[in-house]
C-alpha positions as CSV (number, residue, x, y, z in Angstrom):
1,M,12.7,6.4,-13.8
2,P,14.2,9.1,-12.5
3,E,18.7,8.9,-12.7
4,E,19.2,9.1,-8.8
5,I,16.3,5.4,-8.7
6,E,17.8,2.0,-9.6
7,F,16.7,0.2,-12.1
8,V,16.2,-3.1,-9.0
9,S,14.8,0.2,-6.1
10,G,12.4,1.0,-9.8
11,A,11.0,-2.9,-10.7
12,A,10.6,-3.4,-7.1
13,I,8.1,-0.7,-6.4
14,Q,5.5,-1.3,-9.0
15,I,5.5,-5.1,-7.6
16,H,4.1,-3.1,-4.2
17,G,2.5,-1.4,-6.3
18,L,0.3,-3.5,-7.9
19,T,0.1,-6.1,-5.2
20,A,-0.6,-3.3,-2.5
21,F,-4.1,-2.5,-5.7
22,H,-4.9,-6.1,-6.5
23,M,-5.9,-6.3,-2.6
24,L,-7.7,-3.4,-1.8
25,K,-9.4,-3.1,-5.8
26,T,-10.0,-6.7,-6.3
27,V,-9.8,-9.1,-3.2
28,A,-11.1,-6.5,-1.0
29,Q,-13.3,-4.2,-3.7
30,L,-12.6,-1.0,-1.2
31,K,-15.2,1.3,-1.4
32,P,-14.7,5.2,-0.9
33,G,-15.6,5.4,2.6
34,Q,-15.1,2.6,3.7
35,S,-11.9,1.7,6.9
36,V,-9.5,-0.6,5.6
37,L,-6.5,-2.4,7.9
38,V,-3.1,-2.2,6.6
39,N,-0.8,-4.6,8.7
40,A,2.5,-4.2,8.1
41,A,2.3,-0.7,6.9
42,A,5.5,-0.1,7.1
43,G,6.8,-2.1,4.4
44,G,6.9,-1.8,0.7
45,V,3.4,-3.1,0.0
46,G,1.7,-2.2,3.6
47,S,3.1,1.3,2.9
48,V,2.1,1.8,-0.9
49,A,-1.6,0.4,0.5
50,V,-1.6,3.5,2.9
51,Q,-1.6,5.3,0.3
52,L,-3.5,4.3,-2.2
53,A,-6.4,3.3,0.3
54,K,-6.3,7.5,1.2
55,I,-6.6,7.9,-2.5
56,F,-9.5,5.3,-3.1
57,G,-11.3,7.7,-1.1
58,A,-11.1,5.1,2.6
59,S,-12.6,7.5,5.7
60,Q,-10.3,5.2,8.4
61,I,-7.6,3.7,7.9
62,V,-5.7,1.9,10.7
63,A,-2.2,0.6,10.4
64,T,-0.2,-1.1,12.1
65,A,3.8,-1.7,12.3
66,G,5.9,-3.5,14.8
67,S,9.0,-5.2,15.9
68,S,9.9,-7.7,18.0
69,D,10.5,-4.4,20.3
């Protein structure tokens, strides 16, 4: 892990990545060419899910993010 990343932040990245991977591949069984909707794409799990969906070959990735504003 790079020195400029704190241990806690590095550990959190793994949790986000594993959660996103599990949801896309195990639960949704995303296949190349399929579309995917990622809710809360600005958060930790959502931002990794967008990146992984692209790597996994999703043809269209729709990402949502928002607040009360």
